[in-house]
C-alpha positions as CSV (number, residue, x, y, z in Angstrom):
1,X,63.4,-19.2,42.8
2,X,65.4,-19.2,40.2
3,X,64.8,-17.1,36.7
4,X,64.8,-19.4,33.9
5,X,67.5,-19.2,31.5
6,X,67.5,-16.7,28.7
7,X,67.0,-17.9,25.3
8,X,70.6,-17.3,23.4
9,X,69.7,-16.7,19.9
10,X,72.8,-19.2,19.2
11,X,70.4,-21.9,20.3
12,X,67.9,-22.1,17.3
13,X,64.6,-22.4,19.4
14,X,62.1,-19.3,19.4
15,X,61.8,-18.4,23.2
16,X,58.5,-19.4,24.5
17,X,55.0,-17.7,24.3
18,X,53.8,-15.2,27.4
19,X,51.0,-16.4,29.3
20,X,48.1,-13.7,29.6
21,X,47.0,-13.1,33.1
22,X,43.5,-12.2,32.0
23,X,41.4,-13.8,31.0
24,X,40.6,-15.6,27.2
25,X,38.2,-13.2,25.3
26,X,34.5,-14.2,25.7
27,X,32.6,-16.0,22.4
28,X,31.1,-14.3,19.9
29,X,27.5,-13.4,20.5
30,X,25.2,-15.7,19.4
31,X,21.4,-14.3,19.0
32,X,18.3,-16.2,20.4
33,X,17.2,-19.2,18.7
34,X,15.0,-18.3,16.3
35,X,16.3,-14.9,15.3
36,X,18.8,-14.5,12.0
37,X,22.3,-13.5,12.9
38,X,22.9,-9.9,13.1
39,X,23.8,-8.6,10.0
40,X,21.8,-10.0,8.1
41,X,18.0,-8.9,6.1
42,X,15.0,-9.8,7.7
43,X,13.4,-12.8,5.6
44,X,10.5,-11.8,3.6
45,X,10.3,-9.0,1.2
46,X,13.4,-6.8,1.0
47,X,12.9,-3.2,1.4
48,X,11.4,-0.6,-1.1
49,X,13.7,0.8,-3.4
50,X,13.3,4.4,-3.5
51,X,14.4,6.5,-7.0
52,X,16.9,9.0,-6.9
53,X,14.3,13.0,-6.9
54,X,14.9,14.7,-9.5
55,X,16.1,18.5,-8.8
56,X,13.0,21.0,-10.0
57,X,13.6,23.6,-12.6
58,X,16.0,26.5,-11.1
59,X,14.0,29.1,-13.1
60,X,10.7,28.3,-12.2
61,X,11.4,28.4,-8.2
62,X,13.3,31.7,-9.4
63,X,10.4,32.1,-11.1
64,X,8.3,31.9,-7.6
65,X,10.8,33.2,-5.2
66,X,10.4,36.7,-6.9
67,X,6.6,36.5,-7.3
68,X,6.5,36.2,-3.3
69,X,9.1,39.1,-2.8
70,X,7.8,41.3,-5.5
71,X,4.1,41.0,-3.6
72,X,5.2,40.9,0.1
73,X,8.4,42.9,0.3
74,X,8.0,44.7,-2.7
75,X,5.3,47.3,-1.4
76,X,7.9,48.8,0.4
77,X,10.3,48.9,-1.9
78,X,11.0,51.7,-4.3
79,X,11.5,48.9,-7.7
80,X,8.5,47.7,-6.7
81,X,7.3,46.4,-10.4
82,X,11.2,44.9,-11.0
83,X,10.9,42.1,-9.4
84,X,7.2,40.3,-10.3
85,X,8.3,41.1,-13.9
86,X,11.6,39.3,-14.0
87,X,9.1,36.8,-11.8
88,X,6.8,36.3,-14.8
89,X,9.6,36.2,-17.4
90,X,11.6,33.6,-15.3
91,X,8.4,31.1,-15.1
92,X,7.9,31.7,-18.9
93,X,10.6,30.4,-19.1
94,X,11.1,27.4,-16.6
95,X,7.7,26.4,-18.0
96,X,9.5,26.1,-21.4
97,X,11.9,24.3,-20.3
98,X,9.7,22.0,-17.8
99,X,8.2,21.7,-21.4
100,X,11.2,20.1,-23.5
101,X,12.4,18.7,-21.1
102,X,10.5,17.2,-18.5
103,X,12.0,17.9,-15.1
104,X,9.5,18.2,-12.4
105,X,8.9,21.9,-11.1
106,X,5.4,23.1,-13.0
107,X,3.9,23.9,-9.9
108,X,6.5,26.0,-8.9
109,X,6.6,28.1,-12.5
110,X,2.7,28.2,-12.1
111,X,3.2,29.8,-8.7
112,X,6.0,32.3,-9.8
113,X,3.5,33.0,-13.3
114,X,0.0,33.7,-10.8
115,X,2.5,35.8,-8.5
116,X,4.5,37.7,-11.0
117,X,1.1,39.0,-12.4
118,X,-0.5,40.0,-9.3
119,X,1.9,41.8,-8.4
120,X,2.4,43.6,-11.4
121,X,-1.1,44.1,-11.3
122,X,-0.9,45.4,-7.8
123,X,2.2,48.0,-9.4
124,X,-0.4,49.0,-12.2
125,X,-3.2,49.7,-9.8
126,X,-0.2,51.3,-7.1
127,X,1.0,53.6,-10.0
128,X,-3.2,54.6,-11.3
129,X,-4.0,55.9,-7.3
130,X,-0.2,57.3,-7.1
131,X,-1.7,59.6,-10.5
132,X,-5.2,60.2,-9.2
133,X,-3.7,61.2,-5.5
134,X,-1.4,64.1,-7.1
135,X,-4.0,65.4,-9.5
136,X,-6.7,65.1,-7.0
137,X,-5.3,66.5,-4.1
138,X,-6.1,70.2,-2.9
139,X,-3.1,72.8,-3.5
140,X,-2.0,74.8,-0.6
141,X,-2.3,78.3,-0.3
142,X,0.0,80.0,1.9
């Protein structure tokens, strides 16, 4: 066996392309007849376009969270009336902002107001019960 002559740059000819020992790649995938090619939407109606969801009012959401926490967690804490009062304040401010801007979150604000007022009522009842319990308890005798 003889080796082919090496390519000389002074010949001015391109070297021959190397021959691959592997078979050529298969042809592109074609779908079965009756189906559209991949990457195209199916015929008919296009999918509906949904608008971006607007964010709820932050003060309304804060009002609802503080109202719920004021009723549930606030019963166990010493600063019980603080959270419901803040819930009522934020709820009214949030409702005003929602009325002027039209932003969503009215349900959050109403839930915050309801839970805030319930929390204030519970704190008043708690205070009345504490006062009555303090003055009506018998004095210990030694």
